[in-house]
C-alpha positions as CSV (number, residue, x, y, z in Angstrom):
1,M,77.6,58.9,13.3
2,T,74.5,58.6,11.1
3,A,73.0,62.0,10.1
4,L,69.4,62.6,11.0
5,P,66.9,63.1,8.1
6,R,66.0,66.6,7.2
7,K,62.4,67.8,7.4
8,T,60.9,70.2,4.9
9,P,57.5,72.0,5.1
10,A,55.1,70.5,2.6
11,V,51.5,70.3,1.6
12,F,49.8,67.2,0.0
13,Y,47.1,68.0,-2.5
14,R,44.7,66.2,-4.8
15,G,44.2,68.2,-8.0
16,G,41.8,66.7,-10.5
17,T,42.8,63.1,-11.0
18,S,46.3,63.4,-9.6
19,K,48.1,64.0,-6.3
20,A,51.3,65.9,-5.6
21,V,53.5,67.2,-2.8
22,F,53.8,71.0,-2.8
23,F,56.7,73.1,-1.6
24,K,57.5,76.8,-1.4
25,A,60.3,77.4,-4.0
26,E,62.6,78.7,-1.2
27,D,62.4,75.2,0.5
28,V,63.6,73.3,-2.6
29,P,67.4,73.1,-3.1
30,E,68.7,75.2,-6.0
31,N,71.4,72.6,-6.6
32,I,69.9,70.1,-9.1
33,E,71.5,67.0,-7.7
34,E,70.4,67.9,-4.1
35,R,66.9,68.8,-5.4
36,D,66.5,65.5,-7.3
37,T,67.8,63.5,-4.3
38,M,65.2,65.2,-2.1
39,L,62.3,64.7,-4.5
40,C,63.1,61.0,-5.0
41,A,63.3,60.4,-1.2
42,V,60.0,62.3,-0.7
43,M,58.2,60.2,-3.3
44,G,59.9,56.9,-2.6
45,S,61.9,56.5,-5.8
46,P,63.6,54.7,-7.3
47,D,61.6,51.6,-6.4
48,P,62.2,48.4,-8.4
49,Y,59.0,47.0,-7.0
50,G,57.0,50.0,-8.5
51,R,55.1,50.8,-5.3
52,Q,56.9,53.7,-3.7
53,L,56.2,52.3,-0.3
54,D,59.0,54.3,1.3
55,G,57.6,57.7,0.2
56,L,54.4,59.6,-0.6
57,G,54.2,58.3,-4.2
58,G,51.4,55.9,-5.2
59,G,53.1,53.7,-7.7
60,I,51.5,55.2,-10.9
61,S,52.5,58.3,-12.8
62,S,49.5,60.4,-11.7
63,L,50.5,59.9,-8.0
64,S,54.2,60.6,-8.4
65,K,54.4,64.3,-8.7
66,A,55.8,67.4,-7.0
67,M,55.3,71.2,-7.4
68,W,57.1,74.3,-6.1
69,V,55.7,77.8,-6.1
70,K,57.0,81.3,-5.6
71,K,55.7,84.9,-6.1
72,S,56.3,86.0,-9.7
73,T,58.2,89.1,-10.9
74,R,56.4,89.0,-14.2
75,N,53.8,91.6,-15.2
76,D,51.4,89.0,-16.5
77,A,51.6,86.6,-13.6
78,D,51.1,86.5,-9.8
79,V,53.0,83.3,-9.1
80,D,55.5,81.1,-10.9
81,Y,55.3,77.3,-10.5
82,T,57.4,74.3,-11.5
83,F,56.2,70.8,-12.0
84,A,58.3,67.6,-11.5
85,Q,57.3,64.2,-12.7
86,V,59.2,61.7,-10.5
87,G,60.1,58.4,-12.2
88,I,58.8,55.5,-10.1
89,R,61.3,52.7,-10.9
90,D,64.2,54.8,-12.2
91,G,63.9,58.0,-10.1
92,V,64.3,60.2,-13.1
93,I,63.1,63.8,-12.4
94,D,61.4,65.0,-15.6
95,L,60.7,68.8,-15.9
96,S,59.8,68.6,-19.6
97,S,56.1,69.2,-19.2
98,N,53.4,70.7,-17.1
99,C,50.6,68.9,-15.1
100,G,47.2,70.4,-15.7
101,N,45.5,68.4,-13.0
102,M,47.9,69.7,-10.3
103,T,47.8,73.2,-11.8
104,S,44.3,73.4,-10.2
105,T,46.0,73.5,-6.7
106,V,48.7,76.1,-7.4
107,G,46.3,79.1,-6.8
108,P,44.9,77.6,-3.5
109,F,48.5,76.8,-2.3
110,A,49.7,80.4,-3.1
111,I,46.7,81.9,-1.2
112,E,46.9,79.6,1.8
113,E,50.6,79.7,2.2
114,G,50.8,83.5,2.0
115,I,52.7,83.6,-1.3
116,F,49.9,85.6,-2.9
117,P,47.2,86.5,-0.4
118,L,43.8,87.7,-1.6
119,P,40.6,88.8,0.2
120,D,37.6,86.6,0.5
121,G,35.3,86.2,-2.5
122,P,35.7,85.3,-6.1
123,A,39.4,85.0,-6.9
124,M,41.6,84.9,-10.0
125,V,45.3,83.9,-9.8
126,R,47.5,84.3,-12.9
127,M,50.1,81.5,-12.9
128,F,53.3,81.2,-15.0
129,N,54.4,77.6,-15.6
130,T,58.2,77.5,-15.9
131,N,58.1,74.1,-17.6
132,T,56.2,75.3,-20.7
133,N,56.5,79.1,-20.4
134,K,52.7,79.4,-20.5
135,I,50.2,81.4,-18.5
136,V,47.2,79.8,-16.8
137,H,44.4,81.7,-15.1
138,A,42.8,80.0,-12.1
139,H,39.3,81.0,-11.0
140,F,37.9,79.9,-7.6
141,T,36.4,81.2,-4.4
142,I,38.1,82.2,-1.1
143,Q,36.4,82.0,2.3
144,D,38.1,82.7,5.6
145,G,41.4,83.0,3.8
146,R,41.2,79.5,2.3
147,A,40.3,78.2,-1.1
148,V,36.8,76.7,-1.0
149,S,37.1,73.0,-2.1
150,T,33.7,71.7,-1.2
151,G,30.9,71.8,-3.7
152,D,28.7,69.7,-6.0
153,M,30.8,69.3,-9.1
154,E,31.8,65.8,-10.2
155,I,34.7,65.0,-12.5
156,P,35.5,61.7,-14.1
157,G,37.9,59.6,-12.1
158,V,37.3,61.2,-8.7
159,S,34.8,59.9,-6.2
160,G,32.6,62.4,-4.5
161,T,32.2,66.1,-5.4
162,G,34.0,69.3,-5.0
163,A,34.1,73.0,-5.8
164,P,34.7,73.9,-9.4
165,M,38.1,75.3,-10.4
166,R,38.1,76.9,-13.8
167,L,41.5,76.9,-15.6
168,D,42.0,79.0,-18.6
169,W,45.2,78.3,-20.6
170,M,46.0,81.6,-22.3
171,D,47.7,81.3,-25.8
172,P,48.4,77.6,-25.0
173,A,49.9,76.6,-28.3
174,G,53.6,76.2,-28.9
175,T,55.1,74.8,-25.7
176,A,57.8,73.4,-28.0
177,G,58.1,76.7,-29.8
178,R,56.5,75.6,-33.1
179,G,52.9,76.5,-32.8
180,V,49.8,74.4,-32.4
181,L,51.0,72.1,-35.3
182,P,54.7,71.7,-34.6
183,T,55.5,70.1,-37.9
184,G,53.3,72.6,-39.9
185,K,51.1,69.7,-41.0
186,A,47.7,68.5,-39.6
187,Q,48.6,64.9,-40.2
188,E,51.8,62.8,-40.5
189,T,52.6,59.3,-41.6
190,F,54.1,57.1,-38.9
191,S,55.2,53.5,-38.6
192,A,55.9,51.0,-35.9
193,P,57.6,47.6,-36.0
194,G,55.0,44.9,-36.8
195,F,52.2,47.4,-37.6
196,G,53.3,49.1,-40.9
197,E,52.4,52.7,-41.7
198,F,49.5,54.7,-40.4
199,P,48.4,58.3,-40.0
200,G,48.8,60.5,-36.9
201,S,48.7,64.1,-35.8
202,I,51.0,66.0,-33.5
203,V,49.3,68.8,-31.6
204,D,50.9,71.3,-29.1
205,A,48.5,73.1,-26.7
206,A,49.6,73.1,-23.0
207,A,51.5,69.9,-23.9
208,V,52.7,68.1,-27.0
209,C,50.9,64.9,-27.9
210,V,50.9,62.6,-30.9
211,Y,47.6,60.9,-31.7
212,I,47.2,57.7,-33.7
213,P,44.2,55.5,-34.5
214,A,43.4,52.8,-32.1
215,S,42.2,50.7,-35.1
216,V,45.9,50.3,-36.1
217,F,46.2,47.9,-33.2
218,G,42.7,46.3,-33.6
219,L,41.4,48.4,-30.7
220,T,38.3,50.7,-30.3
221,C,39.3,52.7,-27.1
222,A,36.6,50.9,-25.2
223,E,39.4,48.8,-23.6
224,S,40.4,49.5,-20.1
225,P,43.9,51.0,-19.3
226,M,44.9,47.8,-17.7
227,A,43.9,45.7,-20.8
228,I,46.1,48.0,-23.0
229,D,48.9,48.0,-20.5
230,A,48.9,44.2,-20.8
231,M,49.6,44.4,-24.6
232,P,53.4,44.7,-24.8
233,E,53.4,44.9,-28.6
234,V,51.0,47.8,-28.6
235,M,52.7,49.7,-25.7
236,A,56.1,49.3,-27.5
237,A,54.6,50.6,-30.8
238,M,53.1,53.6,-29.0
239,E,56.5,54.4,-27.4
240,H,58.2,54.0,-30.8
241,V,55.8,56.6,-32.3
242,R,56.1,58.9,-29.2
243,R,59.9,59.0,-29.6
244,D,59.6,59.6,-33.4
245,A,57.2,62.4,-32.7
246,A,59.6,64.0,-30.3
247,V,62.2,64.4,-33.1
248,R,59.6,65.7,-35.6
249,A,58.4,68.2,-33.1
250,G,61.9,69.5,-32.4
251,M,61.9,68.2,-28.8
252,A,64.8,65.8,-29.2
253,E,67.7,65.3,-31.6
254,T,67.2,61.5,-31.7
255,P,64.4,59.1,-30.6
256,E,66.6,57.8,-27.8
257,A,67.0,61.3,-26.4
258,A,63.3,61.9,-26.0
259,A,62.2,62.8,-22.4
260,Q,60.0,60.4,-20.5
261,A,57.0,62.8,-20.0
262,A,57.0,64.7,-23.2
263,P,55.7,64.4,-25.8
264,R,52.8,62.1,-24.9
265,V,51.1,59.6,-27.1
266,A,47.4,58.7,-27.3
267,L,45.1,56.3,-29.1
268,I,42.0,57.8,-30.5
269,A,38.8,56.3,-32.0
270,P,35.2,57.3,-32.9
271,P,32.7,56.9,-30.1
272,V,31.5,53.4,-29.1
273,P,29.6,52.3,-26.0
274,Y,31.9,51.4,-23.1
275,K,32.1,51.0,-19.3
276,T,34.1,53.4,-17.1
277,L,36.5,52.1,-14.5
278,A,33.7,52.7,-12.0
279,G,31.4,50.5,-14.1
280,T,29.2,53.3,-15.5
281,E,27.8,52.7,-18.9
282,I,28.7,55.4,-21.4
283,R,26.7,55.6,-24.7
284,A,28.3,56.4,-28.0
285,D,26.2,59.6,-28.4
286,E,27.4,61.0,-25.1
287,Y,30.8,62.1,-26.4
288,N,32.7,63.2,-29.5
289,I,35.9,61.1,-29.5
290,A,37.4,58.3,-27.5
291,V,41.0,58.7,-26.1
292,R,43.4,56.5,-24.3
293,V,46.5,58.5,-23.3
294,A,49.8,56.9,-22.3
295,S,51.7,58.5,-19.4
296,M,55.2,57.3,-18.5
297,E,54.6,54.1,-20.5
298,N,51.2,53.3,-18.8
299,I,47.7,54.1,-20.0
300,H,46.3,57.0,-17.9
301,R,43.2,56.1,-15.9
302,A,41.5,59.3,-16.9
303,V,43.0,62.1,-19.1
304,Q,45.6,64.6,-18.0
305,V,44.3,68.2,-18.2
306,T,47.2,69.4,-20.3
307,G,46.5,66.4,-22.5
308,A,42.8,67.4,-22.6
309,M,43.9,70.9,-23.7
310,S,45.9,69.4,-26.6
311,I,43.0,67.1,-27.5
312,S,40.7,70.1,-27.5
313,A,43.0,72.0,-29.8
314,G,43.2,69.0,-32.1
315,L,39.4,68.8,-32.2
316,V,38.9,72.4,-33.3
317,V,41.8,72.7,-35.8
318,E,40.6,71.5,-39.1
319,G,42.4,68.6,-40.8
320,T,43.8,66.9,-37.8
321,L,43.1,63.2,-37.2
322,L,41.1,64.2,-34.1
323,N,39.0,66.7,-36.0
324,E,38.2,64.2,-38.8
325,M,37.5,61.3,-36.5
326,A,35.2,63.1,-34.0
327,V,31.4,62.5,-34.3
328,D,28.7,65.2,-33.9
329,L,31.4,67.9,-33.3
330,D,30.2,71.4,-32.6
331,T,33.3,73.5,-31.9
332,S,31.2,76.4,-30.5
333,E,29.9,74.1,-27.7
334,D,31.5,71.9,-25.1
335,L,33.9,69.3,-26.5
336,K,33.3,65.9,-25.0
337,I,36.2,63.6,-24.5
338,G,35.5,59.9,-23.7
339,N,38.2,58.5,-21.4
340,P,38.5,55.5,-19.0
341,S,36.9,57.4,-16.2
342,G,34.0,59.0,-18.0
343,V,33.4,62.0,-20.3
344,L,35.5,65.2,-19.8
345,R,34.0,68.5,-21.1
346,T,36.4,71.2,-22.3
347,R,36.3,74.3,-24.6
348,A,38.7,75.7,-27.1
349,D,38.8,79.0,-28.9
350,A,40.8,78.8,-32.2
351,R,40.8,81.0,-35.3
352,K,42.1,80.2,-38.7
353,N,44.4,82.8,-40.2
354,P,44.3,83.9,-43.8
355,D,47.5,82.0,-44.6
356,G,45.9,78.7,-43.3
357,S,47.7,78.6,-40.0
358,W,45.8,78.5,-36.7
359,N,45.7,80.9,-33.7
360,L,44.7,79.2,-30.5
361,V,43.4,81.9,-28.2
362,S,42.6,79.8,-25.2
363,T,41.5,76.4,-23.9
364,T,39.4,75.8,-20.8
365,A,38.9,72.9,-18.3
366,Y,37.2,72.5,-15.0
367,R,38.7,70.5,-12.1
368,T,38.1,69.9,-8.4
369,F,40.8,69.9,-5.7
370,R,41.4,69.2,-2.0
371,R,44.1,70.0,0.5
372,I,44.7,66.6,2.1
373,M,47.4,67.3,4.7
374,D,50.2,69.7,5.6
375,G,53.3,69.6,7.9
376,Y,56.8,68.3,7.3
377,V,58.1,65.6,5.0
378,Y,61.3,63.8,6.0
379,H,64.2,63.0,3.6
380,P,68.0,62.6,3.5
């Protein structure tokens, strides 16, 4: 007799430029094999067609995510949350990094699901991310027991407007345990088959990312994600550098052992005029640096928030490739990151120590969010 599928309470959210299925931690199996089987079935992975038609995934990395949340026992946090990146074609469950976009919905989920109830008015939820062992403070408004999601804030990559969600990453450096510059150097020398040697910087703030000049591949970062995705030699070279950086940052013993989601790799370039994915013209004087970040071997359509926190740190830490390449940079003001969906504004507070090392106090980003649906999701 064929067993009926199980059903698990779940909420589907958009957070920033991503979407994810949310669960209470108590509803996610503790057994890793059972958990991974459940998450794959929920998202529709593995799917050799790359569309995740049999689940809630959307066929690209930013739409193939899951989170689970519980009340924290820590003195510095109200809730704990875990992020899972679900492989689309291979079904690999990657817990090696956090998702900054979906972090914007952890506080609202905790409030609305009764995990950490708060009264109406301005709210602040302290969140501990189990993937990176970092604390994030979420600032938003509660009305009638629910997080207010309607407002007039626009963010690149999302149509329409929403209520602002301020996310402060506290002491965000060192998710890999080696500080904001995991190798101790602001710049490294990398190489990739067919492209020789070139400089790069590995920065760790909310997430580890390695940055290399787009000019190495004859690019300017005005190119669309789809155009870069269609350059197999470039994508292969970026993956080669990413895996090399994983070893240098102490995240893997060998390049082959590097996780899929961490570290990330990004192309950077000085500002040039370009068109966003929505067709909006962006002038070169509207931003400080151009970035094209790869996520799960595809160029991200916007920029991940954790990636933006790493970029922000790299912009304010002297000597990095980002810091040297940026134009009209004022580290006391908003940092403006040009990406395929527009210009993202962030902030970073960093201080140089007498020994030349850097202390990254905090990084800040704004997102919007929306609860899309709730109910039950069915799975084996």
